[in-house]
N, C-alpha and C positions, 0 to 999 in steps of 0.2 A: 316891476313897477306897479304901484297901486293905482288902479284906474278909477275906482269908486271914490268920490269926494264927499258925498252926503248920502244919508239913508233915511227912510221914513221911520219915525218912531211914534207909537201910540202912547198918548199921555194917560197915565194912571195916577191914583192917589200916592203911589210909592215913588214915582219919578218926577212928579209935578214940581216939587221944591227944587230938585237938582237943576232942571232946565230954566226955572225962573231965576235962580242964582246966576246962571250963565247968560242971562238977559235975552232969552228967546221970547218972541211975542206970540200972542194967541195961544198961550199955554193953558189949556183948560182940559179937565178930565173928559176923556172920550174923543178928543180931537187928535189929529195926526199932523206932525210937523217934520220938516227937513232938518236933520241934525248933522253937523260936521263930524267927520270921523274922529277927530281928536277929542271931541266932547263925549264920546260914548264911554260908559263905565267899562272897566277892564274885563268884567265878566260877561259882557254882551255877546250874544250868539248871532248877531246880524251878519249876514254873508256879504263878503266883499269880492269884487272882481279884480283879479291881479294878473298882470302880464309878466311872464318869466323873463328875467334879465339874462338868462343863459341860453334860451332857445326860443323859437317863435310861439310856443304854446302859451295859452292863458288858462286860468283855473279859478275856481271859487274857494274861499276859505272863510271860516268864522272869525270874527274880529278877535275873540279871546285867544284863538290859536295863532292868529296873525301877529299880535303883539308879543306873544310868548317866544316867537322865533326872530324877533327884531332886536338889534343891538344899536346903541347910540353911535358906535364907531363904525357900523357896517350897514349900509342902506339897501343892498341888493336883495331881490326876491327870487325864489327858486321854486319850480314845480317839483313834484315828487321824483320825477326822472332826473332832475338836476340838483337835488338836495345835497348829494355827496360833494359836488363841486363847491357849493356855498360853504359847507361844513369845513372843507379843506382850507378855503380862503380865510375863514374865521379863525381856525386853529393857527394858521401861519401868522396871522395878524397878532394873535395873543402871544405867540412865541416871540415874535420880533419885538413886541412891546412889553414882554415879561409880565403879562397879566394873569398867568395861571399859577395859583399857589396851592391848589388842592392836588395831592399826590395821586389821587384816583382819576383826575381829569385827563381827558385826551390832550396830548401834547405836553404834559407836565415834564416828562422825561426828555424832552427835546431842548429844554432850557438849561444851559450850562450852570447858571447860578443855582438852580434847583438841585442839580446833580451834586454840586459842591456842598450844598446845605445838607443833603441826605448822607453824603460821604462823611462829613464832619460829625454828624450825629451818630453814625454807625461806628466810627473809630472811637468816639468818646464813650460809647456804651460797651463796646467789646474789647477795645485796646489793640485791635489789629485790623488789617484788611484781609479779605478772603472769606471762605465759607465758615459758618458758625455751626456749633452743635445744636443751638437753639433753632427750632423750626421757623419761628416768626422772624428772627434775625436773619436767617438764611434766605427767606423770601426777599427781605430788603436788599441783601447783597446781590441776589440774582437780578433784581431790577437795576441796581446801581451798575453792576458789571455789564449788563445788556446795554444800558444807556451809554456807557463809556465806549463800548465797542461800536454801537450804532452811529455815534457821532465822531468816531475815529479819534478819540481823545487819548492822552497819555496819562496813565494812572500815577506814575511817579511825579509828573509835573503838577497834577491836581493835589497830591499829597504834600508836595513841597510848598505849594501855595497856602496850604492850611497850617504850615509850620512844622511838618513832620519830615523825617527821613524814611524813605520807603523801606530800606533794609532793616530799620528798627521795628517797624510795625507790620511787615508783611508776613502773614502766617506761613505761607508757602513761598520759598525763595524762587526767583526767576531762574530759568535755565542758564547755566554758565556762571551762576553767582558763586563767588569765593568769599567765605567768611574771613574778615580781616583777622590777622594774628592777634592784635590787641583785644579784640572781642573774645576770641578763644581763650586767651590768658585770663581775661576778666571773669569769664564764667567758671573757669577752673579754680581761680583764687577764691571765689565766693564759696564754692563747694568745699575746698580745703579748710577755709575758715570755719565752716559749720560742722564738718564731719571729721576733720583731722587727718585725712589721708588723700593722696593723689588718686583721682578717679581712674578706673581701668576702662577698657574699650566698651564694655557693656554699659557702664554708668554714663560714659561720654555720649553714647548713642541714645539710650533709652530715656535718661533723665535730663541731660544737658543739651540734647539735640545737636551734638557735635559729631558728625559722621566722619568716617575714614577719609572720604573725599574732601572734607573741609580742611583737616589739618595736614594731610599729605602734600598739599600745595605749598606748605610752609616748612616741610621736613618731616622726619619720622616723629612718632610720639616720644621716643626716647630723647630726641634732640630738643623737643619742646620742653620736656622735663628738665633737661640740662640748662636750657636758657632761662628757666624759671627758678633754678636753684634747688630742684627737688630730687636730683640724683645724688645729692650730697648725703653720704651715709650717716651723717649726724642725725638726720631725721628718722633713722631706723634703729637708733640705740635704745634698748629697753632699760628698765630700772635696775638691772644688774650690770649694765655697760656692754652687753652683747649686741653686735651689729646684725640685725635681722635682714633677711632677703626681701621681705615684703611687709606692708602694714598689717596684713592678716596675722603673720607670725608675731609681729610686735605686740598686737593686742592680746594674743594668746599668751605670750610670754609674761606680759605685765599682769595678766589675770592669775596665772600660776604663782608668780612672785608674791602678789597681794594675798593669795591664799596660803602662802608659806609652804608650798608643795615642792619638794626637792626633785630635780630632774637634771639630765645631762643633754647637751646639745650636739648635733652633728655626729651621731653615732653610726656605725656600719652594721646594720642588721643582717646582712647576707654574707659577710666576709668568712664566717666560720663554716659556711656551706660551700662557698666558692670564692677563692681568693681574688678572682678577677672581677667580682661584683663590687664596684666602688660606690654604689648608691648609698646616700646617707639619709637618715630620718631627721625630722625637725626637732623632736623632743623624745627623750627616753626615760621611762620610770623603771628603776631597778628595785623591785620589791623583794622581800625575803625568799619567796618561792616562785617568783614570776618576773618576767621582763616584758614591758609594754612599750611599743613605739608609737609615736604620734606623727601623722602627716597632715600638715595644713595645706590642703589642696587649693589650686587656683590663685597662686600668687600673681603678682603683676607680670603679664606677658610682655616681653620686650622684643623690639625689632632687631633683626640681624640684617643690616643694610636697609634699603628702601622698601622692599616689598615682602621679603620672606619672613614669616613669623616663626619664632622658636616653637618647635613642635612639642608643646607641653603635654598635650593629650596623650600622645603615644608613650611618653616617658611615664606618665601616670598609670596607664594601662599595664605597662611592663612591671612597674613596681608592685602594683596590686596583685599581678599574677605570681610574683615572687613571694609576697607575703602569704598567699594561699598555698603555694607549692611547698614552702618550708614550715607551714603551720605556725607562723609567727603572729603573736597577738598584736593587733593594730587598732588604734583609735583614729578614725578619719574625721577631720574637721573640714567641712565643705564650705565653699565661698559664700553660699546663700546666707549663712549665719551672720555674716558681717554687713549685710545690706539691711540692717535694722537699727533701731535706737540703741544706745549704749546699754540701757537697762535690759532690753531684750537680748542683746548679745551676751550679757552676763548670765542671764537665765539659761540660755541655750548651752553655754560653756559649762555651767554648773550641771545641767542635765547630762551632758556627755561624760564629763570627768568623774562625777560622783557615782556613775554606774560601774566604773572600773576601779576606783580608788576608795578604799575604806578609810577615809580620813575625814576629820571634822571640817566642814566647809563653813566659812563665815561670809557675812554680807560685806562686800568691799565697796569703797567709794568709786564712782565713775572716773574721777580724775586720776586714780591710781592705775586704771586700765586703759583709758582712752589715749589716743595720740593727739588729742585736741590741742591746737596751737595756743589757745588762750590760757592754758594751765600755767604758763610762765608769768601771767599777769597777776599782780597782787589784787586783793579786794578793793583797795583804794583806786588803783588804776582802772579796774573794771567799773567801779561806780562812776568815775570821771567820764568814761565813754558812754555809759547809760544816761547820765544826766544831760547830755547834749540834746536829748530828745524830749526833755521834760518841760511842761508849761510853767511849773512852779519850782522855786528854789528849795522848798521844804518837802516836795513830794516826788516819788518815782513816776516815770511815765507808765502808761498801761502797756500790756503785752500787745494789744492791737496796734498801738502807735509804733511800737518797735517792729512789728511785722510789716506795717505799711512802709516803713523806712528801710526794710530789708536788713534789720539788725536784731531780729528776735534771737539769734544765736547767742547774744550777750546774756539774755535771760536764761537760756538753756544752760549756760555755764554757771549762773547763779544757783540754779536748781541742783547742779551737781555738787555744790559746796554747802548749801543750806537746805533745811527741811521745807522752807517756803520763802517766797519773795518778801513776806512780812518780816521774817527773821532777819533777812538781809537789810531791810529798811531800818529796823530797830537798832541794828548795830551802829548805824550812822545817824541815829536820832532823826530819821525821816519817816514819812508816812507813805502808804501805797496809793496808787491812783484810785483804787476803790474807795479808800477813806476820804480822798480829796474830792469825791463827787458830792459830798454833802454840802449844801448851800451855806450852811452855817460855818463849816470848816473852810470852804473855798474863799470866803470873805476875808479870812485872816492870813491867806497865803500871799507870797510875793511873786508876781509874774517874772519869768526869766528874761523877757524882752523889755 
């Protein structure tokens, strides 16, 4: 409580006008007058006598310091020993009345509306909840998660209030979370659309973030393949009509066919050494003075029942030992080759086979090798799908637009058929997005909407 009501002020040439305007009398330079506390300038150093509202103590404080600690909504005074009590009451008042908008201010993270605001901005910037690789964003998440925990809030409820589903944006799934079957199928379908083959366990885990525990809740991987129609052997038929055991074999076969390299399938390399050895190779080249077998390792591993994996590795080791034992020439095609773009796959296959076969190799089109499902589409059908994302009827959309809409694979298919996007555009008497950027050109174009 402020005990001082007035203070003595010496009149000087600098303050004379101020007090005359406030209608004080006897205001002459050199005189001393009693001035009310409210009429003092904010910078005044006059000492005031104050009684603490939290304890029996009284204290002196300068006027400039006194007004600095005053709030229009809070009238109590506190000595140094009781200042923490006052500060707590002020913070609680601000929190209750939502007066704190600065994220660095005390009590900011106790206001639910502020937490919702920060969470909304974090999701908008990062696209997910949870820790970020960016240090500054990670600091923001630490504060958000601390505040949620401190107030005993439910993250999923906060996210729902902001218009999101927690399972769609949570970077790390909660304990016991089971990925829905439709979500698993959707991720797999997108992968197949872009790369042309059903992903194996490595790709599922590393790239699609679908772990064994996710899909085993819905059945084995083989059962999921069945339910999606990808165990149908039609998908493994190469350009000669042979049904391959895996997509890796299929790509290899199509490459050899495109190169016009003769081979035989499913030969028995060890029979002439031991009639009981029924292992077969994937491809065999019968040259004038040589016989070369090809093994495409790492085909799709399949489940035998719910848990037990087919022991592919032990079979591979045994076959390798037999090739070495009988000194049979072998070309090994390892699975890592197929985890690349189609252009890189062709280069790697060229490097492997040209080292063994003295034949003229030619540059073959991707579409003759790939298992890409869009190969069945005509150019006209492909154009129709692409133009769904264009701003103008006369121009193709940009690659960036296609990527944003998760349809860049359509342009990848165009590049397999044409030397450039521009060549594709010219075929249909269209222009590219780059050409459409010109203001002069854009004025002549017809918006699709």
